[in-house]
C-alpha positions as CSV (number, residue, x, y, z in Angstrom):
1,M,3.4,13.8,22.5
2,T,6.2,15.3,24.0
3,D,7.4,14.4,28.0
4,D,5.5,17.5,29.0
5,F,1.9,16.3,28.0
6,K,2.9,12.4,28.7
7,P,1.9,11.7,32.4
8,L,-1.5,14.0,32.1
9,F,-2.2,12.1,29.2
10,L,-2.1,8.4,30.4
11,S,-3.8,9.4,33.8
12,R,-7.0,10.9,31.6
13,L,-6.8,8.2,29.3
14,T,-6.9,5.6,32.2
15,Q,-9.7,7.1,33.9
16,L,-11.6,7.4,30.5
17,L,-10.9,3.9,29.8
18,E,-12.3,3.0,33.2
19,L,-15.2,5.0,32.5
20,R,-16.2,3.7,29.3
21,G,-15.9,-0.1,31.2
22,I,-12.8,-1.3,29.2
23,A,-11.0,-3.3,31.5
24,E,-7.5,-3.3,32.0
25,R,-6.9,-6.7,30.3
26,E,-8.6,-5.8,27.2
27,R,-7.0,-2.4,26.5
28,N,-4.2,-3.7,24.7
29,V,-6.5,-5.4,22.3
30,W,-8.4,-2.4,22.1
31,L,-6.4,0.4,21.2
32,K,-4.5,-2.4,18.7
33,N,-7.9,-2.8,16.8
34,L,-8.5,1.1,17.0
35,L,-5.1,2.0,15.7
36,E,-4.5,-1.0,13.4
37,I,-1.1,-2.1,14.8
38,D,0.5,-4.8,16.5
39,L,-0.1,-5.8,20.1
40,S,3.1,-5.1,21.3
41,S,3.0,-1.5,20.0
42,A,-0.5,-1.1,21.7
43,N,0.8,-2.3,25.1
44,R,3.9,0.1,24.7
45,K,1.8,3.0,23.6
46,L,-0.9,2.6,26.5
47,R,2.3,2.6,28.9
48,G,3.9,5.6,27.6
49,G,6.9,3.5,26.0
50,I,5.9,5.0,22.3
51,A,4.0,8.2,22.0
52,L,1.3,8.6,19.7
53,N,1.3,10.8,16.7
54,I,-1.5,13.4,16.1
55,E,-3.6,11.2,14.2
56,E,-3.3,8.3,16.3
57,L,-4.3,10.7,18.9
58,A,-7.4,12.0,17.1
59,K,-8.6,8.7,16.9
60,V,-8.3,7.8,20.8
61,A,-10.1,10.9,21.3
62,G,-12.8,10.2,18.6
63,A,-13.3,6.5,20.3
64,L,-13.9,7.8,24.0
65,S,-16.0,10.8,23.1
66,C,-13.5,13.5,24.2
67,S,-11.2,15.9,22.5
68,S,-7.4,15.6,21.9
69,D,-7.1,18.9,23.9
70,Y,-8.5,17.0,26.9
71,L,-6.3,14.2,26.5
72,L,-3.1,16.4,26.4
73,G,-4.4,18.6,29.5
74,L,-5.0,21.5,27.3
75,T,-8.9,22.1,28.4
76,S,-10.5,22.5,31.4
77,S,-14.0,21.5,32.4
78,S,-14.9,25.0,34.1
79,Q,-14.3,27.8,31.3
80,E,-15.6,28.4,27.5
81,E,-13.3,27.4,24.7
82,A,-10.9,30.0,24.1
83,A,-9.5,30.8,20.2
84,A,-8.4,28.1,18.2
85,F,-5.0,28.1,16.7
86,Q,-4.0,26.0,13.8
87,S,-0.5,25.1,12.7
88,Q,0.7,22.6,10.1
89,S,-0.8,19.5,11.2
90,L,-1.6,20.6,14.6
91,S,-4.7,21.8,16.1
92,A,-5.3,23.3,19.8
93,T,-7.4,24.9,22.1
94,L,-7.1,25.9,25.8
95,R,-9.1,26.5,28.5
96,M,-7.8,28.2,31.8
97,E,-9.2,28.8,35.3
98,G,-10.1,32.2,36.3
99,L,-9.4,33.7,32.6
100,A,-12.5,34.6,30.1
101,S,-12.0,33.5,26.5
102,D,-11.5,36.9,25.8
103,E,-8.7,37.4,27.9
104,L,-6.3,35.1,25.6
105,F,-5.1,34.8,22.1
106,A,-3.2,32.3,20.5
107,T,-0.5,32.8,18.0
108,S,3.0,31.6,17.1
109,A,6.2,32.6,18.6
110,R,10.3,32.2,18.5
111,A,11.8,30.9,21.8
112,W,14.6,33.8,22.6
113,Q,16.5,31.1,23.7
114,P,15.3,28.1,21.8
115,A,16.0,24.2,22.8
116,E,18.1,22.1,20.4
117,G,15.6,22.0,17.1
118,M,12.7,23.5,18.8
119,D,12.9,27.3,17.8
120,S,9.2,28.0,17.7
121,C,5.9,27.3,19.5
122,I,2.2,28.4,19.9
123,V,1.8,30.4,23.1
124,W,-1.5,31.5,24.5
125,L,-1.0,35.2,25.8
126,G,-2.8,37.6,27.9
127,K,-4.6,40.2,26.3
128,I,-4.4,42.5,28.7
129,E,-0.9,44.0,29.8
130,R,-0.1,42.3,33.3
131,A,3.2,40.5,33.1
132,N,4.9,42.2,36.4
133,N,4.5,39.0,38.2
134,A,4.9,36.7,35.4
135,R,8.2,34.6,34.9
136,N,7.4,33.6,31.2
137,V,6.3,36.6,29.0
138,A,6.0,37.5,25.3
139,W,6.8,40.4,23.5
140,R,6.4,41.8,19.7
141,C,9.1,43.1,17.5
142,Q,8.3,46.5,16.3
143,D,10.2,46.0,13.4
144,S,9.0,42.6,12.0
145,G,5.8,42.4,13.9
146,E,6.7,38.8,15.0
147,W,6.6,37.4,18.6
148,W,9.1,36.2,21.1
149,F,8.6,34.2,24.1
150,G,11.2,33.7,27.2
151,L,11.8,34.7,30.7
152,Q,10.9,38.3,31.9
153,G,14.6,39.2,32.0
154,D,15.1,38.2,28.4
155,A,12.8,40.7,27.0
156,P,14.2,44.3,25.4
157,G,13.7,47.3,27.8
158,A,10.9,49.1,25.8
159,C,8.5,47.1,24.9
160,E,4.9,45.7,26.0
161,L,4.8,42.5,27.7
162,R,2.1,40.1,27.6
163,P,2.1,37.0,30.3
164,V,2.7,33.5,28.5
165,I,-0.6,31.5,30.2
166,A,0.6,28.2,28.1
167,C,3.0,27.0,25.2
168,L,2.9,24.2,23.0
169,M,6.4,23.4,21.2
170,V,6.0,22.6,17.7
171,E,9.1,22.1,15.7
172,S,9.0,24.2,12.8
173,G,8.7,22.4,9.5
174,L,9.1,19.3,10.2
175,N,5.2,18.5,11.3
176,N,4.0,17.6,7.9
177,H,6.9,15.0,7.4
178,R,5.9,11.3,7.4
179,V,8.3,8.6,7.5
180,A,8.5,4.8,6.8
181,V,10.7,2.5,9.5
182,V,10.9,-0.9,7.8
183,D,12.9,-3.4,9.9
184,D,12.0,-7.1,10.5
185,R,12.4,-6.6,14.4
186,A,9.1,-5.0,15.5
187,E,10.7,-3.5,18.6
188,T,13.5,-1.6,16.8
189,A,11.2,-0.1,14.2
190,E,8.6,1.1,17.2
191,V,11.7,2.3,19.1
192,M,13.0,4.3,16.0
193,Q,9.1,5.2,15.3
194,S,9.5,6.9,18.7
195,F,12.3,8.9,18.2
196,L,11.1,10.4,15.2
197,E,7.9,10.9,16.6
198,Q,9.4,12.9,19.6
199,A,11.6,15.2,17.1
200,G,8.2,15.9,15.6
201,F,7.8,13.5,12.7
202,L,4.9,11.3,11.6
203,A,5.9,7.9,11.4
204,D,4.7,4.6,10.3
205,T,6.4,1.3,10.9
206,F,6.5,-2.1,9.0
207,T,8.5,-5.8,9.8
208,G,8.0,-6.7,6.2
209,T,8.9,-5.0,2.8
210,A,5.7,-6.4,0.8
211,A,3.7,-4.3,3.7
212,A,5.6,-1.2,2.9
213,R,5.4,-1.5,-0.6
214,A,1.6,-1.7,-0.3
215,A,1.9,1.3,1.6
216,L,3.4,3.0,-1.0
217,Q,0.5,2.8,-3.3
218,T,-1.7,4.8,-0.5
219,T,0.6,6.8,1.2
220,R,3.0,9.7,0.5
221,Y,6.3,9.2,2.5
222,D,8.6,11.9,2.6
223,A,11.5,10.0,3.9
224,F,12.6,6.2,4.8
225,V,14.6,4.5,7.6
226,L,15.2,0.9,6.5
227,D,17.1,-2.2,7.7
228,W,18.8,-3.8,5.1
229,S,18.6,-7.5,5.9
230,M,15.0,-8.7,6.4
231,G,15.8,-12.2,7.2
232,Q,15.2,-15.6,5.2
233,G,17.7,-14.4,2.4
234,E,15.6,-10.9,1.7
235,N,16.9,-7.3,1.5
236,T,15.3,-3.8,1.3
237,E,17.2,-3.2,-2.4
238,P,14.2,-3.8,-4.4
239,L,12.0,-1.4,-2.2
240,I,14.9,1.2,-2.4
241,E,14.4,1.0,-6.4
242,E,10.9,1.3,-6.0
243,I,11.3,4.2,-3.9
244,R,13.6,5.8,-6.2
245,R,11.7,4.8,-9.6
246,T,8.4,6.3,-8.1
247,L,9.4,9.2,-5.5
248,P,11.6,12.4,-6.1
249,P,15.1,11.6,-6.7
250,D,16.5,13.3,-3.6
251,T,13.8,11.5,-0.9
252,P,16.2,10.8,1.8
253,I,16.8,7.2,2.5
254,M,18.7,6.3,5.9
255,L,19.8,2.3,5.4
256,I,20.5,0.6,8.8
257,T,22.7,-2.4,8.6
258,G,25.1,-4.5,10.6
259,E,24.7,-7.8,8.2
260,A,25.2,-6.3,4.7
261,S,28.4,-7.0,3.0
262,E,31.2,-4.2,2.1
263,A,29.9,-4.6,-1.8
264,E,26.0,-4.6,-0.8
265,I,27.0,-1.3,0.9
266,E,28.6,0.7,-1.6
267,R,26.1,-0.4,-4.2
268,A,23.4,1.0,-2.2
269,I,25.5,4.4,-1.3
270,D,26.6,4.8,-5.3
271,R,23.5,3.2,-7.2
272,H,20.9,4.4,-4.8
273,G,22.0,7.5,-2.9
274,V,21.1,6.2,0.4
275,R,22.9,7.3,3.8
276,Y,24.4,4.5,5.4
277,F,24.5,3.6,9.3
278,Q,25.8,1.0,11.4
279,K,23.5,-0.6,13.1
280,T,24.7,0.3,16.9
281,G,21.3,1.1,19.1
282,L,21.9,4.8,18.5
283,F,19.1,6.3,17.0
284,K,19.7,10.3,17.5
285,P,22.7,10.5,15.0
286,I,19.9,9.1,12.3
287,V,17.4,11.4,13.2
288,A,19.6,14.6,13.2
289,Q,20.3,13.3,9.5
290,L,16.9,13.0,8.3
291,K,16.4,16.4,10.0
292,K,19.1,18.1,8.3
293,D,18.0,16.4,4.8
294,L,14.5,17.5,4.8
295,R,15.7,20.8,5.6
296,E,18.0,21.3,2.8
297,Q,15.0,20.2,0.5
298,E,13.0,23.2,1.7
299,P,13.3,26.3,-0.6
300,G,16.4,28.3,0.2
301,G,18.4,25.1,1.6
302,E,21.4,24.2,1.0
303,A,21.8,21.4,-1.5
304,R,23.0,18.1,-0.7
């Protein structure tokens, strides 16, 4: 969930909880039980400190008898549902005031001036060319047939313009990737989870290696972010060994530590092929490296 949707989502969620008779003092426990997470995570998600991933959003919507689209502000009660668009793990629909459903269509489009890491999106366009006064428009490339969107001044001169009614940013190629975060401090794991989800990943957190190893039996993870020291003399090296034994050898593992010895770090890098990061509280470099490693695994990507 991006920051664009967060204020409306939190507002609608609060309204629905009140309508369902769930008192404010009961909401943390309600969300904790629904999502099977710890109480601290539930509290931060309800306050907007940590974003819900797509699966969690669907669970909340189901429990409140509404659609995910309504919670995200993509629906309005006054019009029939417009055409749905599905992309990777995301499904979205749109209703708009003053536009009949047959006047809209949804398609994937590339940004003319993309934001960092966000070069594609889902756009809802008017079927009728009426973009004279529209600030955001879309146009179709005659050679490739692909759609582009941007400001009206960005568009080539000799092309038909369609007004962009709404758009939903999707980070191309990353939305199906699930990452396991293991840290003995729940707060650190949750902050890492938030950064990953803002970048378009699905992320699960664990505060112990036993729970993480159990999850490996039922869930396929594409990458891992691991603290080295887990307290009481335990570290994540046995978990790393299991990952390397059971998953593809190029599965990215980001190892974060401020307590491991130089010998332990060298062993983890040389023997297990992890990426090492000093535990400084900076998460963006870790996410950036993770994106790079996962992209290199895709067909046509560069070898690590």
